[in-house]
py3Dmol code that shows the C-alpha trace and the ligand (Angstrom):
import py3Dmol

protein = """\
ATOM      1  CA  MET A   1      -0.034   0.129   0.065  1.00  0.00           C
ATOM      2  CA  SER A   2       1.569   3.558  -0.774  1.00  0.00           C
ATOM      3  CA  ASP A   3       1.723   6.339   1.874  1.00  0.00           C
ATOM      4  CA  VAL A   4      -1.147   7.946   0.450  1.00  0.00           C
ATOM      5  CA  GLU A   5      -3.265   5.291   0.531  1.00  0.00           C
ATOM      6  CA  GLN A   6      -2.207   4.395   4.177  1.00  0.00           C
ATOM      7  CA  LEU A   7      -2.849   8.047   4.922  1.00  0.00           C
ATOM      8  CA  ASN A   8      -6.310   7.999   3.232  1.00  0.00           C
ATOM      9  CA  ARG A   9      -7.286   4.695   5.114  1.00  0.00           C
ATOM     10  CA  ASP A  10      -5.995   6.120   8.570  1.00  0.00           C
ATOM     11  CA  PHE A  11      -7.007   9.631   8.442  1.00  0.00           C
ATOM     12  CA  GLY A  12      -9.011  10.394   5.353  1.00  0.00           C
ATOM     13  CA  GLY A  13     -12.631  11.316   5.358  1.00  0.00           C
ATOM     14  CA  ALA A  14     -14.782  14.281   6.884  1.00  0.00           C
ATOM     15  CA  GLY A  15     -13.115  16.949   4.733  1.00  0.00           C
ATOM     16  CA  VAL A  16      -9.767  15.635   4.546  1.00  0.00           C
ATOM     17  CA  LYS A  17      -8.117  13.544   1.767  1.00  0.00           C
ATOM     18  CA  PHE A  18      -4.478  12.796   0.788  1.00  0.00           C
ATOM     19  CA  VAL A  19      -2.930  12.888  -2.657  1.00  0.00           C
ATOM     20  CA  THR A  20       0.627  12.997  -4.053  1.00  0.00           C
ATOM     21  CA  GLY A  21       1.089  16.507  -5.670  1.00  0.00           C
ATOM     22  CA  ALA A  22       3.417  18.142  -7.922  1.00  0.00           C
ATOM     23  CA  GLY A  23       7.140  17.220  -7.330  1.00  0.00           C
ATOM     24  CA  GLY A  24       5.929  13.771  -5.540  1.00  0.00           C
ATOM     25  CA  LEU A  25       4.948  15.856  -2.469  1.00  0.00           C
ATOM     26  CA  VAL A  26       2.427  14.135  -0.358  1.00  0.00           C
ATOM     27  CA  LEU A  27      -0.311  16.632   0.463  1.00  0.00           C
ATOM     28  CA  ALA A  28      -3.413  16.757   2.841  1.00  0.00           C
ATOM     29  CA  GLU A  29      -6.361  18.498   1.202  1.00  0.00           C
ATOM     30  CA  VAL A  30      -8.745  19.932   3.373  1.00  0.00           C
ATOM     31  CA  ASN A  31     -12.203  21.260   2.252  1.00  0.00           C
ATOM     32  CA  ASN A  32     -14.922  21.723   4.928  1.00  0.00           C
ATOM     33  CA  VAL A  33     -17.794  24.312   5.142  1.00  0.00           C
ATOM     34  CA  HIS A  34     -15.373  26.964   6.432  1.00  0.00           C
ATOM     35  CA  ALA A  35     -12.374  26.883   3.999  1.00  0.00           C
ATOM     36  CA  ARG A  36     -10.063  24.935   1.764  1.00  0.00           C
ATOM     37  CA  ALA A  37      -6.479  24.330   2.416  1.00  0.00           C
ATOM     38  CA  THR A  38      -3.430  22.317   1.237  1.00  0.00           C
ATOM     39  CA  ILE A  39      -0.719  21.163   3.487  1.00  0.00           C
ATOM     40  CA  ALA A  40       2.397  19.196   2.446  1.00  0.00           C
ATOM     41  CA  LEU A  41       3.722  16.382   4.947  1.00  0.00           C
ATOM     42  CA  GLN A  42       7.076  17.697   4.059  1.00  0.00           C
ATOM     43  CA  GLY A  43       7.598  20.738   6.585  1.00  0.00           C
ATOM     44  CA  ALA A  44       3.998  20.453   7.618  1.00  0.00           C
ATOM     45  CA  HIS A  45       3.761  23.115   5.343  1.00  0.00           C
ATOM     46  CA  VAL A  46       0.551  24.829   4.920  1.00  0.00           C
ATOM     47  CA  MET A  47       0.501  25.755   1.192  1.00  0.00           C
ATOM     48  CA  THR A  48      -2.984  27.302   0.685  1.00  0.00           C
ATOM     49  CA  TYR A  49      -5.617  28.480   2.569  1.00  0.00           C
ATOM     50  CA  ALA A  50      -9.001  30.350   1.511  1.00  0.00           C
ATOM     51  CA  ARG A  51     -12.179  30.777   3.292  1.00  0.00           C
ATOM     52  CA  SER A  52     -15.164  29.411   1.194  1.00  0.00           C
ATOM     53  CA  GLY A  53     -16.040  32.054  -1.466  1.00  0.00           C
ATOM     54  CA  GLU A  54     -13.377  34.180  -0.759  1.00  0.00           C
ATOM     55  CA  GLU A  55      -9.673  35.143  -2.281  1.00  0.00           C
ATOM     56  CA  PRO A  56      -6.764  33.284  -0.629  1.00  0.00           C
ATOM     57  CA  LEU A  57      -5.375  34.365   2.422  1.00  0.00           C
ATOM     58  CA  ILE A  58      -2.070  32.730   1.900  1.00  0.00           C
ATOM     59  CA  TRP A  59       0.145  33.471  -0.835  1.00  0.00           C
ATOM     60  CA  LEU A  60       1.958  30.654  -2.860  1.00  0.00           C
ATOM     61  CA  SER A  61       4.204  31.715  -5.627  1.00  0.00           C
ATOM     62  CA  ARG A  62       3.055  30.357  -8.999  1.00  0.00           C
ATOM     63  CA  GLN A  63       6.738  29.521  -9.720  1.00  0.00           C
ATOM     64  CA  ALA A  64       7.293  27.430  -6.462  1.00  0.00           C
ATOM     65  CA  ARG A  65       9.648  24.753  -6.821  1.00  0.00           C
ATOM     66  CA  LEU A  66       7.723  21.835  -5.458  1.00  0.00           C
ATOM     67  CA  ALA A  67      10.177  18.977  -4.926  1.00  0.00           C
ATOM     68  CA  VAL A  68      11.312  16.564  -2.151  1.00  0.00           C
ATOM     69  CA  GLY A  69      13.708  18.441  -0.112  1.00  0.00           C
ATOM     70  CA  LYS A  70      13.364  21.892  -1.396  1.00  0.00           C
ATOM     71  CA  SER A  71      11.652  24.840   0.505  1.00  0.00           C
ATOM     72  CA  ILE A  72       8.617  26.208  -0.855  1.00  0.00           C
ATOM     73  CA  ARG A  73       8.276  29.831  -1.874  1.00  0.00           C
ATOM     74  CA  GLY A  74       4.925  30.688  -0.119  1.00  0.00           C
ATOM     75  CA  GLY A  75       2.576  29.342   2.197  1.00  0.00           C
ATOM     76  CA  VAL A  76       3.471  28.923   5.972  1.00  0.00           C
ATOM     77  CA  PRO A  77       6.979  27.728   6.128  1.00  0.00           C
ATOM     78  CA  VAL A  78       7.932  26.416   9.718  1.00  0.00           C
ATOM     79  CA  CYS A  79      11.351  28.010  10.545  1.00  0.00           C
ATOM     80  CA  TRP A  80      12.957  25.780  13.169  1.00  0.00           C
ATOM     81  CA  PRO A  81      15.113  25.396  15.346  1.00  0.00           C
ATOM     82  CA  TRP A  82      16.772  28.506  14.393  1.00  0.00           C
ATOM     83  CA  PHE A  83      15.824  31.513  12.338  1.00  0.00           C
ATOM     84  CA  GLY A  84      18.019  32.982   9.669  1.00  0.00           C
ATOM     85  CA  PRO A  85      21.565  31.903   9.465  1.00  0.00           C
ATOM     86  CA  HIS A  86      22.568  29.209  11.959  1.00  0.00           C
ATOM     87  CA  ALA A  87      24.699  31.065  14.768  1.00  0.00           C
ATOM     88  CA  ASP A  88      27.860  28.953  14.225  1.00  0.00           C
ATOM     89  CA  ASN A  89      27.832  26.966  11.042  1.00  0.00           C
ATOM     90  CA  PRO A  90      27.006  28.667   7.969  1.00  0.00           C
ATOM     91  CA  LYS A  91      26.825  25.215   5.970  1.00  0.00           C
ATOM     92  CA  PHE A  92      23.389  24.561   7.932  1.00  0.00           C
ATOM     93  CA  PRO A  93      20.217  25.606   5.971  1.00  0.00           C
ATOM     94  CA  GLY A  94      18.915  29.156   6.489  1.00  0.00           C
ATOM     95  CA  HIS A  95      15.695  29.199   8.755  1.00  0.00           C
ATOM     96  CA  GLY A  96      16.577  25.505   9.947  1.00  0.00           C
ATOM     97  CA  PHE A  97      15.809  22.287   8.549  1.00  0.00           C
ATOM     98  CA  ALA A  98      12.111  21.816   9.516  1.00  0.00           C
ATOM     99  CA  ARG A  99      10.747  22.989   6.478  1.00  0.00           C
ATOM    100  CA  THR A 100      12.558  20.629   4.048  1.00  0.00           C
ATOM    101  CA  VAL A 101      12.176  17.342   5.994  1.00  0.00           C
ATOM    102  CA  PRO A 102       9.340  14.838   6.239  1.00  0.00           C
ATOM    103  CA  TRP A 103       6.663  15.145   9.092  1.00  0.00           C
ATOM    104  CA  ARG A 104       4.258  12.355  10.052  1.00  0.00           C
ATOM    105  CA  LEU A 105       0.604  13.100  10.484  1.00  0.00           C
ATOM    106  CA  VAL A 106      -0.055  11.934  14.065  1.00  0.00           C
ATOM    107  CA  GLN A 107      -3.594  12.960  14.530  1.00  0.00           C
ATOM    108  CA  ALA A 108      -6.604  14.313  12.468  1.00  0.00           C
ATOM    109  CA  THR A 109      -9.722  15.474  14.137  1.00  0.00           C
ATOM    110  CA  THR A 110     -13.038  17.221  13.027  1.00  0.00           C
ATOM    111  CA  LEU A 111     -14.091  19.632  15.612  1.00  0.00           C
ATOM    112  CA  PRO A 112     -17.637  20.295  16.551  1.00  0.00           C
ATOM    113  CA  ASP A 113     -18.161  23.387  14.220  1.00  0.00           C
ATOM    114  CA  GLY A 114     -16.663  21.371  11.295  1.00  0.00           C
ATOM    115  CA  SER A 115     -13.024  22.470  11.422  1.00  0.00           C
ATOM    116  CA  ASN A 116     -10.132  20.028  10.795  1.00  0.00           C
ATOM    117  CA  ARG A 117      -7.356  19.870  12.945  1.00  0.00           C
ATOM    118  CA  LEU A 118      -4.237  18.142  11.821  1.00  0.00           C
ATOM    119  CA  GLU A 119      -1.096  17.338  14.042  1.00  0.00           C
ATOM    120  CA  PHE A 120       2.181  16.795  12.607  1.00  0.00           C
ATOM    121  CA  GLN A 121       5.535  15.615  14.425  1.00  0.00           C
ATOM    122  CA  ILE A 122       8.835  16.234  12.739  1.00  0.00           C
ATOM    123  CA  GLU A 123      10.759  12.854  11.707  1.00  0.00           C
ATOM    124  CA  GLN A 124      14.012  12.904  13.242  1.00  0.00           C
ATOM    125  CA  SER A 125      16.990  11.332  11.463  1.00  0.00           C
ATOM    126  CA  GLU A 126      20.725  11.134  11.465  1.00  0.00           C
ATOM    127  CA  ALA A 127      20.604  14.235   9.143  1.00  0.00           C
ATOM    128  CA  THR A 128      18.506  16.351  11.691  1.00  0.00           C
ATOM    129  CA  ARG A 129      20.492  15.093  14.498  1.00  0.00           C
ATOM    130  CA  ALA A 130      23.687  16.090  13.027  1.00  0.00           C
ATOM    131  CA  GLN A 131      22.383  19.798  12.832  1.00  0.00           C
ATOM    132  CA  TRP A 132      20.392  19.646  16.129  1.00  0.00           C
ATOM    133  CA  PRO A 133      21.800  17.128  18.760  1.00  0.00           C
ATOM    134  CA  HIS A 134      19.088  18.000  21.290  1.00  0.00           C
ATOM    135  CA  ALA A 135      16.539  15.560  22.307  1.00  0.00           C
ATOM    136  CA  SER A 136      13.177  17.299  21.570  1.00  0.00           C
ATOM    137  CA  ASP A 137       9.564  16.606  20.392  1.00  0.00           C
ATOM    138  CA  VAL A 138       8.424  18.988  17.773  1.00  0.00           C
ATOM    139  CA  ARG A 139       4.946  19.418  16.396  1.00  0.00           C
ATOM    140  CA  THR A 140       2.706  21.529  14.228  1.00  0.00           C
ATOM    141  CA  ILE A 141      -0.896  21.772  14.629  1.00  0.00           C
ATOM    142  CA  VAL A 142      -2.898  23.115  11.797  1.00  0.00           C
ATOM    143  CA  THR A 143      -6.572  24.189  12.405  1.00  0.00           C
ATOM    144  CA  VAL A 144      -8.490  24.865   9.063  1.00  0.00           C
ATOM    145  CA  GLY A 145     -11.883  26.537   9.891  1.00  0.00           C
ATOM    146  CA  PRO A 146     -13.145  30.046   9.640  1.00  0.00           C
ATOM    147  CA  THR A 147      -9.741  31.251  10.715  1.00  0.00           C
ATOM    148  CA  LEU A 148      -6.400  29.398  10.003  1.00  0.00           C
ATOM    149  CA  THR A 149      -4.513  28.501  13.283  1.00  0.00           C
ATOM    150  CA  VAL A 150      -0.842  27.350  13.139  1.00  0.00           C
ATOM    151  CA  GLU A 151       0.600  26.120  16.607  1.00  0.00           C
ATOM    152  CA  LEU A 152       4.230  24.886  16.807  1.00  0.00           C
ATOM    153  CA  LEU A 153       5.116  23.236  20.022  1.00  0.00           C
ATOM    154  CA  THR A 154       8.742  22.392  21.131  1.00  0.00           C
ATOM    155  CA  THR A 155       9.468  20.102  24.006  1.00  0.00           C
ATOM    156  CA  ASN A 156      12.770  19.661  25.718  1.00  0.00           C
ATOM    157  CA  THR A 157      12.875  15.674  26.089  1.00  0.00           C
ATOM    158  CA  GLY A 158      16.727  15.609  27.058  1.00  0.00           C
ATOM    159  CA  LYS A 159      18.684  16.346  30.203  1.00  0.00           C
ATOM    160  CA  GLU A 160      20.108  19.705  29.274  1.00  0.00           C
ATOM    161  CA  ALA A 161      18.677  23.154  28.317  1.00  0.00           C
ATOM    162  CA  PHE A 162      18.736  24.287  24.417  1.00  0.00           C
ATOM    163  CA  THR A 163      18.331  27.626  22.893  1.00  0.00           C
ATOM    164  CA  LEU A 164      15.637  27.639  20.380  1.00  0.00           C
ATOM    165  CA  GLY A 165      14.953  30.158  17.246  1.00  0.00           C
ATOM    166  CA  GLN A 166      11.823  29.929  14.901  1.00  0.00           C
ATOM    167  CA  ALA A 167       9.250  31.533  13.045  1.00  0.00           C
ATOM    168  CA  LEU A 168       5.944  30.885  11.135  1.00  0.00           C
ATOM    169  CA  HIS A 169       7.102  32.693   8.112  1.00  0.00           C
ATOM    170  CA  THR A 170       3.433  33.324   6.531  1.00  0.00           C
ATOM    171  CA  TYR A 171       3.241  34.740   2.980  1.00  0.00           C
ATOM    172  CA  PHE A 172       0.272  36.681   2.895  1.00  0.00           C
ATOM    173  CA  GLU A 173      -1.855  37.268  -0.408  1.00  0.00           C
ATOM    174  CA  ILE A 174      -2.292  41.078  -1.006  1.00  0.00           C
ATOM    175  CA  GLY A 175      -3.525  43.297  -3.660  1.00  0.00           C
ATOM    176  CA  ASP A 176      -0.656  45.782  -3.977  1.00  0.00           C
ATOM    177  CA  ILE A 177       2.566  46.197  -1.866  1.00  0.00           C
ATOM    178  CA  HIS A 178       2.782  49.735  -2.587  1.00  0.00           C
ATOM    179  CA  ARG A 179      -0.607  50.584  -0.976  1.00  0.00           C
ATOM    180  CA  LEU A 180      -0.117  48.091   2.020  1.00  0.00           C
ATOM    181  CA  SER A 181       0.456  48.938   5.564  1.00  0.00           C
ATOM    182  CA  VAL A 182       1.026  46.774   8.366  1.00  0.00           C
ATOM    183  CA  LEU A 183      -0.263  48.116  12.178  1.00  0.00           C
ATOM    184  CA  GLY A 184       0.534  46.943  15.534  1.00  0.00           C
ATOM    185  CA  LEU A 185       4.382  47.614  15.469  1.00  0.00           C
ATOM    186  CA  ASP A 186       4.358  51.516  16.382  1.00  0.00           C
ATOM    187  CA  GLY A 187       7.133  52.200  18.620  1.00  0.00           C
ATOM    188  CA  CYS A 188       8.930  48.935  18.540  1.00  0.00           C
ATOM    189  CA  ASP A 189      12.633  48.703  17.712  1.00  0.00           C
ATOM    190  CA  TYR A 190      13.823  46.647  14.740  1.00  0.00           C
ATOM    191  CA  LEU A 191      16.829  45.437  13.269  1.00  0.00           C
ATOM    192  CA  ASP A 192      17.044  46.515   9.712  1.00  0.00           C
ATOM    193  CA  LYS A 193      18.501  43.864   7.650  1.00  0.00           C
ATOM    194  CA  VAL A 194      18.585  46.057   4.525  1.00  0.00           C
ATOM    195  CA  ASP A 195      21.032  48.752   6.385  1.00  0.00           C
ATOM    196  CA  GLY A 196      23.497  46.416   7.921  1.00  0.00           C
ATOM    197  CA  GLY A 197      21.215  45.150  10.580  1.00  0.00           C
ATOM    198  CA  LYS A 198      21.142  48.787  12.380  1.00  0.00           C
ATOM    199  CA  ARG A 199      18.714  49.101  15.169  1.00  0.00           C
ATOM    200  CA  LYS A 200      15.833  51.703  14.683  1.00  0.00           C
ATOM    201  CA  THR A 201      12.630  52.571  15.883  1.00  0.00           C
ATOM    202  CA  GLN A 202       9.158  52.145  13.928  1.00  0.00           C
ATOM    203  CA  GLN A 203       7.242  55.419  13.834  1.00  0.00           C
ATOM    204  CA  GLY A 204       3.406  54.637  13.064  1.00  0.00           C
ATOM    205  CA  ALA A 205       2.430  51.968  10.477  1.00  0.00           C
ATOM    206  CA  VAL A 206       5.060  49.910   8.391  1.00  0.00           C
ATOM    207  CA  THR A 207       4.695  51.080   4.749  1.00  0.00           C
ATOM    208  CA  PHE A 208       6.674  49.707   1.728  1.00  0.00           C
ATOM    209  CA  ALA A 209       8.690  51.701  -0.955  1.00  0.00           C
ATOM    210  CA  GLY A 210      11.687  49.221  -1.408  1.00  0.00           C
ATOM    211  CA  GLU A 211      13.208  46.031  -0.094  1.00  0.00           C
ATOM    212  CA  THR A 212      12.111  45.508   3.367  1.00  0.00           C
ATOM    213  CA  ASP A 213      13.780  42.961   5.677  1.00  0.00           C
ATOM    214  CA  ARG A 214      13.192  43.847   9.475  1.00  0.00           C
ATOM    215  CA  VAL A 215      13.105  41.901  12.844  1.00  0.00           C
ATOM    216  CA  TYR A 216      10.705  43.748  15.137  1.00  0.00           C
ATOM    217  CA  LEU A 217      11.448  43.363  18.839  1.00  0.00           C
ATOM    218  CA  GLY A 218       9.313  43.348  21.957  1.00  0.00           C
ATOM    219  CA  THR A 219       6.130  43.007  19.842  1.00  0.00           C
ATOM    220  CA  GLY A 220       2.805  42.495  20.943  1.00  0.00           C
ATOM    221  CA  ASN A 221       0.191  39.754  20.438  1.00  0.00           C
ATOM    222  CA  ARG A 222      -1.664  41.533  17.385  1.00  0.00           C
ATOM    223  CA  CYS A 223      -0.696  42.688  13.966  1.00  0.00           C
ATOM    224  CA  GLU A 224      -2.972  43.915  11.309  1.00  0.00           C
ATOM    225  CA  ILE A 225      -2.320  44.056   7.415  1.00  0.00           C
ATOM    226  CA  ARG A 226      -4.302  46.803   5.850  1.00  0.00           C
ATOM    227  CA  ASP A 227      -4.825  46.172   2.042  1.00  0.00           C
ATOM    228  CA  PRO A 228      -6.990  48.710   0.463  1.00  0.00           C
ATOM    229  CA  ALA A 229      -6.408  47.090  -3.076  1.00  0.00           C
ATOM    230  CA  LEU A 230      -8.123  43.665  -2.089  1.00  0.00           C
ATOM    231  CA  ASN A 231     -10.365  45.866   0.515  1.00  0.00           C
ATOM    232  CA  ARG A 232      -9.489  43.521   3.306  1.00  0.00           C
ATOM    233  CA  SER A 233      -7.879  43.500   6.860  1.00  0.00           C
ATOM    234  CA  ILE A 234      -6.045  40.508   7.782  1.00  0.00           C
ATOM    235  CA  VAL A 235      -5.316  39.953  11.488  1.00  0.00           C
ATOM    236  CA  ILE A 236      -2.660  38.118  13.141  1.00  0.00           C
ATOM    237  CA  GLN A 237      -3.288  37.184  16.495  1.00  0.00           C
ATOM    238  CA  CYS A 238      -0.418  35.263  18.243  1.00  0.00           C
ATOM    239  CA  SER A 239       1.028  34.026  21.469  1.00  0.00           C
ATOM    240  CA  GLY A 240       4.511  32.631  22.459  1.00  0.00           C
ATOM    241  CA  SER A 241       6.321  35.396  20.349  1.00  0.00           C
ATOM    242  CA  ARG A 242       8.047  38.562  21.195  1.00  0.00           C
ATOM    243  CA  SER A 243       9.509  39.473  17.604  1.00  0.00           C
ATOM    244  CA  THR A 244       7.937  39.764  14.375  1.00  0.00           C
ATOM    245  CA  VAL A 245       9.814  39.900  10.996  1.00  0.00           C
ATOM    246  CA  VAL A 246       8.253  41.987   8.075  1.00  0.00           C
ATOM    247  CA  TRP A 247       9.568  41.046   4.829  1.00  0.00           C
ATOM    248  CA  ASN A 248       9.195  42.011   0.941  1.00  0.00           C
ATOM    249  CA  PRO A 249      12.202  41.447  -1.274  1.00  0.00           C
ATOM    250  CA  TRP A 250      11.273  43.911  -3.866  1.00  0.00           C
ATOM    251  CA  ASN A 251      11.808  43.491  -7.730  1.00  0.00           C
ATOM    252  CA  GLU A 252      15.703  42.881  -7.839  1.00  0.00           C
ATOM    253  CA  LYS A 253      15.847  40.391  -5.026  1.00  0.00           C
ATOM    254  CA  ALA A 254      12.758  38.693  -6.307  1.00  0.00           C
ATOM    255  CA  ASP A 255      14.051  38.416  -9.714  1.00  0.00           C
ATOM    256  CA  LYS A 256      17.297  37.087  -8.192  1.00  0.00           C
ATOM    257  CA  MET A 257      15.445  34.368  -6.116  1.00  0.00           C
ATOM    258  CA  GLY A 258      13.957  33.011  -9.381  1.00  0.00           C
ATOM    259  CA  ASP A 259      10.939  31.353  -7.802  1.00  0.00           C
ATOM    260  CA  PHE A 260       8.739  34.522  -7.293  1.00  0.00           C
ATOM    261  CA  GLY A 261       7.091  34.652 -10.851  1.00  0.00           C
ATOM    262  CA  PRO A 262       6.777  37.946 -12.843  1.00  0.00           C
ATOM    263  CA  GLU A 263       5.691  40.848 -10.486  1.00  0.00           C
ATOM    264  CA  GLY A 264       4.888  38.220  -7.510  1.00  0.00           C
ATOM    265  CA  TRP A 265       6.368  40.096  -5.146  1.00  0.00           C
ATOM    266  CA  THR A 266       4.029  42.990  -5.538  1.00  0.00           C
ATOM    267  CA  GLY A 267       1.226  40.621  -4.429  1.00  0.00           C
ATOM    268  CA  MET A 268       2.598  39.291  -1.283  1.00  0.00           C
ATOM    269  CA  VAL A 269       3.960  40.211   2.179  1.00  0.00           C
ATOM    270  CA  CYS A 270       5.440  38.023   4.911  1.00  0.00           C
ATOM    271  CA  VAL A 271       4.624  39.067   8.587  1.00  0.00           C
ATOM    272  CA  GLU A 272       6.300  36.348  10.509  1.00  0.00           C
ATOM    273  CA  THR A 273       5.446  35.354  14.140  1.00  0.00           C
ATOM    274  CA  ALA A 274       8.783  34.653  15.414  1.00  0.00           C
ATOM    275  CA  ASN A 275      11.310  34.040  18.284  1.00  0.00           C
ATOM    276  CA  ALA A 276      14.320  35.598  16.573  1.00  0.00           C
ATOM    277  CA  ALA A 277      17.228  37.816  17.481  1.00  0.00           C
ATOM    278  CA  ASP A 278      17.155  38.930  21.144  1.00  0.00           C
ATOM    279  CA  ASP A 279      13.820  36.857  21.343  1.00  0.00           C
ATOM    280  CA  VAL A 280      15.489  33.325  21.075  1.00  0.00           C
ATOM    281  CA  ARG A 281      14.182  30.995  23.949  1.00  0.00           C
ATOM    282  CA  SER A 282      16.144  28.648  26.303  1.00  0.00           C
ATOM    283  CA  LEU A 283      14.101  25.678  27.132  1.00  0.00           C
ATOM    284  CA  ALA A 284      14.894  23.749  30.257  1.00  0.00           C
ATOM    285  CA  PRO A 285      14.750  19.875  30.345  1.00  0.00           C
ATOM    286  CA  GLY A 286      11.040  18.868  30.191  1.00  0.00           C
ATOM    287  CA  GLU A 287       9.896  22.312  29.276  1.00  0.00           C
ATOM    288  CA  GLN A 288       7.500  23.024  26.305  1.00  0.00           C
ATOM    289  CA  HIS A 289       7.301  26.071  24.138  1.00  0.00           C
ATOM    290  CA  ARG A 290       4.066  26.929  22.337  1.00  0.00           C
ATOM    291  CA  LEU A 291       4.133  29.499  19.427  1.00  0.00           C
ATOM    292  CA  VAL A 292       0.674  30.161  18.104  1.00  0.00           C
ATOM    293  CA  ALA A 293      -0.651  32.420  15.293  1.00  0.00           C
ATOM    294  CA  ILE A 294      -4.293  32.835  14.164  1.00  0.00           C
ATOM    295  CA  TYR A 295      -4.975  34.367  10.798  1.00  0.00           C
ATOM    296  CA  SER A 296      -8.320  36.060  10.114  1.00  0.00           C
ATOM    297  CA  SER A 297      -9.478  38.457   7.608  1.00  0.00           C
ATOM    298  CA  ALA A 298     -12.307  40.867   7.129  1.00  0.00           C
ATOM    299  CA  PRO A 299     -13.405  43.632   4.548  1.00  0.00           C
ATOM    300  CA  LEU A 300     -11.776  46.977   5.317  1.00  0.00           C
TER     301      LEU A 300
END
"""
ligand_1 = """\
16
BG6
C 12.880 36.306 5.737
C 14.524 36.797 6.212
O 12.486 35.829 6.988
O 13.007 35.210 5.100
C 14.963 37.310 4.701
O 14.286 38.031 6.958
C 14.994 36.037 3.826
O 16.189 37.777 5.051
C 13.608 35.619 3.681
O 15.401 36.579 2.546
C 13.312 34.456 2.546
O 14.269 33.337 3.181
P 14.402 32.061 2.048
O 15.481 31.191 2.887
O 13.093 31.477 2.358
O 14.722 32.375 0.873
"""
view = py3Dmol.view(width=600, height=400)
view.addModel(protein, "pdb")
view.setStyle({"model": 0}, {"cartoon": {"style": "trace"}})
view.addModel(ligand_1, "xyz")
view.setStyle({"model": 1}, {"stick": {}})
view.zoomTo()
view.show()
C-alpha cells in the first residue's frame, strides 16, 4: 500500500483527503464548510488557505519549486530550530531544516464546528540530529476553519537546556504592496537587515517603498495588514512570540531568487510570528514552548 493510500485509510474522510501532488509531495487536502487548504507533509507546510467563496489569504508563488527536500516559496514555512543563518555553522540551511524534512501526521480531528485539525510531528533522522543534537519533540498543529490557526510546539525531552529560534514565516496574499500598511508595530525597535542590521524605532504603520527585511523586537500579540487594493484587513493574533519579521524582497531580489514569478513580489508580504534575534528562547529539560498564530480576515 502506498503512503497516500495508508494516510487515506488512517486519517481520510470528513473533509480531509491525501494525494500525491506536484514534485512527488504528499499533500493533505482539506475542504470543509469554512475553508479549503492544502498542507504538505514535508515541512508540515500549509501551502494554501482560502475561506469558502473568498480570495486566498495565503500566497503561494506560481513559480514555487515543488520538490522533495526543497523549501517552498509561499504558504506558511515552519522555520525551526533557528531563524535566519545558523549561529555557528554557515553550512547549515537558513531558517533551520524543519521546512524541508518529512513530518508524520499523528492525528486528524474534526471539531464540533466542522473545522479540521491536523497534528504533525517532525521525523528525526541522522541528518537532523547532525544539525540539532538535542532531544526534542516538535509538533505543528494546523486548524482549518473560519480562521487558520498554526501552532508550533517544542518540548525539551533531554537532560540539558537548549536555545531555540523559530518563525511561522507566513506569506500573505495582498492586492498591492505599494499601498499596504502593517499596524501593531508602532514604537517597537527593529533590526533593519537592509541597512546592515542597524537598530531603529518604528514610527506609525509600516509601509513599503523598497526591499524591506526587518526583525521587530518586543512585539505584542496582534498585527493587522491593511490592504486597500483587496479591500481587506488581515489580523494576526499570536502568543509565545515577542518578535515579528516583516519581509518583502522587492523587484531585484525577487528576480534573483528565481521562484517568485513575474511581479509576484507585488502581491505578497511576509509578517512572521517569531522568536528571533534577542527573542530566542532557552528551554529547560521537560519544558515546552508553544508558538501560536491565528489568521483571520474581514473587509476593510
Ligand atoms: C525572511 C528573512 O524571513 O526570509 C529574509 O528575514 C529572507 O532575510 C527571507 O531573505 C526568505 O528566506 P528564504 O530562505 O526562504 O529564501
